[in-house]
C-alpha positions as CSV (number, residue, x, y, z in Angstrom):
1,M,122.4,80.6,95.0
2,S,119.9,81.5,97.6
3,G,119.9,84.6,99.7
4,V,121.4,86.8,97.0
5,M,119.8,90.2,96.9
6,A,119.4,92.4,93.8
7,A,122.1,95.0,93.2
8,P,121.0,98.6,93.9
9,N,118.8,99.6,91.0
10,E,116.2,102.1,89.9
11,S,113.9,102.2,86.8
12,T,110.9,104.1,85.6
13,V,107.8,102.2,84.8
14,K,104.5,103.2,83.2
15,G,101.5,100.9,83.4
16,V,97.9,100.2,84.4
17,V,97.0,99.7,88.0
18,T,95.2,96.3,88.3
19,D,94.9,96.0,92.1
20,I,95.3,98.1,95.2
21,E,95.4,96.8,98.8
22,W,95.9,98.7,102.1
23,S,97.9,96.9,104.7
24,G,95.6,98.0,107.6
25,S,98.7,98.7,109.7
26,P,99.4,102.0,111.4
27,E,102.2,102.6,108.9
28,D,99.6,103.1,106.0
29,K,101.4,100.8,103.7
30,L,99.8,100.4,100.3
31,T,100.4,97.5,97.9
32,V,99.7,98.1,94.2
33,V,99.9,95.7,91.2
34,I,100.8,97.3,87.9
35,R,100.8,95.8,84.4
36,V,104.0,97.2,82.8
37,A,103.4,99.0,79.5
38,E,106.8,100.9,79.2
39,Y,109.9,100.8,81.3
40,S,113.4,102.4,81.3
41,P,116.4,101.8,83.5
42,I,117.8,104.7,85.5
43,S,120.6,103.0,87.4
44,G,121.8,99.4,88.0
45,P,120.1,96.3,86.5
46,C,116.6,96.5,85.2
47,F,114.3,93.6,86.2
48,L,111.2,94.7,84.2
49,E,109.5,93.3,81.1
50,K,106.6,94.6,79.0
51,D,103.2,93.2,80.1
52,Q,104.7,91.9,83.3
53,L,102.6,92.2,86.5
54,I,104.7,93.8,89.2
55,T,103.8,94.3,92.9
56,G,104.9,97.5,94.5
57,F,104.5,99.2,97.8
58,F,104.8,102.7,99.3
59,Y,103.6,104.5,102.4
60,T,100.8,107.1,102.2
61,I,97.8,108.4,104.0
62,S,95.9,109.3,100.8
63,L,95.6,107.8,97.4
64,D,95.6,109.8,94.1
65,F,94.8,106.9,91.7
66,E,92.5,103.9,91.5
67,V,92.3,100.5,89.7
68,G,92.3,101.1,85.9
69,D,94.4,104.3,86.1
70,T,97.7,104.5,84.2
71,I,100.6,105.7,86.4
72,S,104.3,106.4,85.9
73,A,106.6,105.6,88.8
74,N,110.3,105.4,89.7
75,V,110.8,102.0,91.3
76,E,113.5,99.9,93.0
77,Y,113.4,96.1,92.9
78,I,114.0,94.7,96.4
79,G,114.5,90.9,96.6
80,G,116.3,88.0,95.1
81,P,116.1,86.0,91.8
82,H,113.0,84.1,92.8
83,K,110.9,86.5,94.8
84,G,110.8,90.2,95.4
85,I,108.8,93.4,95.4
86,Y,109.2,96.9,93.9
87,K,109.4,100.0,96.2
88,L,107.6,102.9,94.5
89,L,110.0,105.8,95.1
90,Q,107.7,108.4,93.5
91,H,104.7,108.3,91.2
92,E,102.3,110.4,89.1
93,V,99.0,109.7,87.5
């Protein structure tokens, strides 16, 4: 089945930031890679696994963490069964 999107979902994740990349666009989109240490579903299906590298994004004009920091975040998986990205809904260092 192609083109099937994930059901609405939200989870908490805690992990180490392994990469950060600014989009360079006027929207100030930031992409971050996190190695999952802990996770917990909040609503809907949970697509996380321990030690998984996930790619997430959010919009910001300033950054309060760097590579190597441990962060906690509420995330929503957006995508299908073969490819997707996590939207960081909120985070804390």
